[in-house]
C-alpha positions as CSV (number, residue, x, y, z in Angstrom):
1,X,177.5,85.3,22.1
2,X,177.4,83.6,25.5
3,X,178.4,80.2,26.6
4,X,176.9,78.8,29.8
5,X,178.2,76.0,32.1
6,X,176.1,74.7,35.0
7,X,177.6,73.0,38.1
8,X,176.7,72.1,41.6
9,X,174.2,69.4,41.0
10,X,174.3,66.1,42.8
11,X,172.4,63.7,45.1
12,X,170.9,65.1,48.3
13,X,168.4,63.8,50.8
14,X,164.9,65.4,51.1
15,X,165.1,68.5,53.2
16,X,168.6,69.2,52.1
17,X,170.2,72.0,50.2
18,X,172.2,72.6,47.0
19,X,173.6,75.6,45.3
20,X,173.7,75.5,41.5
21,X,176.1,77.8,39.6
22,X,175.8,79.0,36.0
23,X,179.1,80.4,34.8
24,X,179.0,82.5,31.6
25,X,181.7,83.5,29.1
26,X,181.7,87.0,27.6
27,X,182.4,90.4,29.0
28,X,178.8,91.7,28.6
29,X,177.1,89.1,30.7
30,X,175.8,91.9,33.0
31,X,173.5,92.9,30.1
32,X,171.9,89.4,30.0
33,X,168.8,88.2,31.7
34,X,169.2,84.7,33.1
35,X,166.7,82.0,33.9
36,X,166.8,78.5,35.5
37,X,164.6,75.8,34.1
38,X,164.3,72.1,34.9
39,X,163.2,68.9,33.2
40,X,162.2,65.8,35.1
41,X,162.1,62.4,33.5
42,X,159.1,62.0,31.2
43,X,158.1,65.7,31.7
44,X,158.4,68.9,29.8
45,X,161.0,71.4,30.7
46,X,159.6,74.0,33.1
47,X,160.5,77.4,34.4
48,X,162.1,77.6,37.9
49,X,163.4,81.2,38.4
50,X,164.7,84.2,36.6
51,X,166.8,87.2,37.3
52,X,167.2,90.5,35.5
53,X,170.5,91.8,34.3
54,X,171.2,93.9,37.4
55,X,169.8,91.3,39.8
56,X,167.2,93.7,41.1
57,X,164.3,91.9,39.7
58,X,163.6,88.2,40.2
59,X,160.7,85.8,39.5
60,X,159.9,82.3,40.7
61,X,157.7,79.5,39.8
62,X,155.2,78.7,42.5
63,X,157.0,75.4,43.2
64,X,160.2,77.4,44.0
65,X,158.8,80.3,46.0
66,X,160.1,80.3,49.6
67,X,162.6,77.5,48.9
68,X,164.8,78.7,46.1
69,X,166.8,81.9,45.7
70,X,168.3,83.1,42.5
71,X,171.1,85.6,42.6
72,X,174.0,86.8,40.4
73,X,177.5,88.1,40.7
74,X,178.2,90.1,37.5
75,X,181.8,90.6,38.4
76,X,182.3,86.8,38.3
77,X,179.9,86.3,35.4
78,X,177.9,83.8,37.5
79,X,174.3,83.2,38.4
80,X,173.4,81.0,41.4
81,X,170.3,79.0,42.4
82,X,170.3,78.3,46.1
83,X,167.8,75.5,46.7
84,X,166.7,74.6,50.2
85,X,164.1,72.2,51.7
86,X,164.5,70.0,48.6
87,X,161.8,67.5,47.8
88,X,161.9,64.3,45.7
89,X,159.8,66.1,43.1
90,X,162.6,68.6,42.6
91,X,164.6,65.8,41.0
92,X,165.4,67.0,37.4
93,X,168.1,68.2,35.1
94,X,168.5,71.9,35.8
95,X,169.4,74.2,32.9
96,X,170.4,77.9,33.0
97,X,169.6,80.1,30.0
98,X,170.5,83.6,29.0
99,X,169.2,86.2,26.7
100,X,170.6,89.5,25.7
101,X,172.0,92.0,25.5
102,X,169.0,93.6,27.0
103,X,168.3,97.3,27.1
104,X,166.0,97.2,30.1
105,X,166.2,95.5,33.5
106,X,163.5,92.8,33.3
107,X,162.9,89.1,33.7
108,X,161.8,86.5,31.2
109,X,159.9,83.4,32.3
110,X,159.3,81.6,29.0
111,X,161.7,79.2,27.4
112,X,161.2,80.6,23.9
113,X,162.5,84.0,25.2
114,X,166.0,82.6,25.9
115,X,168.6,82.2,23.1
116,X,171.5,80.6,25.0
117,X,171.4,77.4,27.0
118,X,173.8,75.4,29.1
119,X,174.1,71.6,29.0
120,X,172.4,71.1,32.4
121,X,173.3,69.6,35.7
122,X,171.5,66.7,37.4
123,X,169.8,67.2,40.8
124,X,168.5,64.1,42.5
125,X,166.6,64.3,45.8
126,X,166.1,61.0,47.6
127,X,163.2,60.4,50.0
């Protein structure tokens, strides 16, 4: 079982940057795929980015491509989401999710594919 804790959210002006972290417990985290999702007020939770267990494969929502970068440090059991050129529409609670152990190096982009979820971190982008 994996426990996830997000951090790094906050208030930032449009055009600014934030780096979110997702710290995981468990010694086998390197065998878990991880995704970032977000939920804006009044909207459904949506996919943002995902990374395979090795970090070699990534996937992004169209809204994140070119602005967000997902990465991981398996030695530190942490996955990062570097967000740049932030827009007011990026305002949301950001969640990380994990699924595994996996036997192949692949990404998952659907919420239902993830078993473990963090509590979320708020990101607010002011105009």
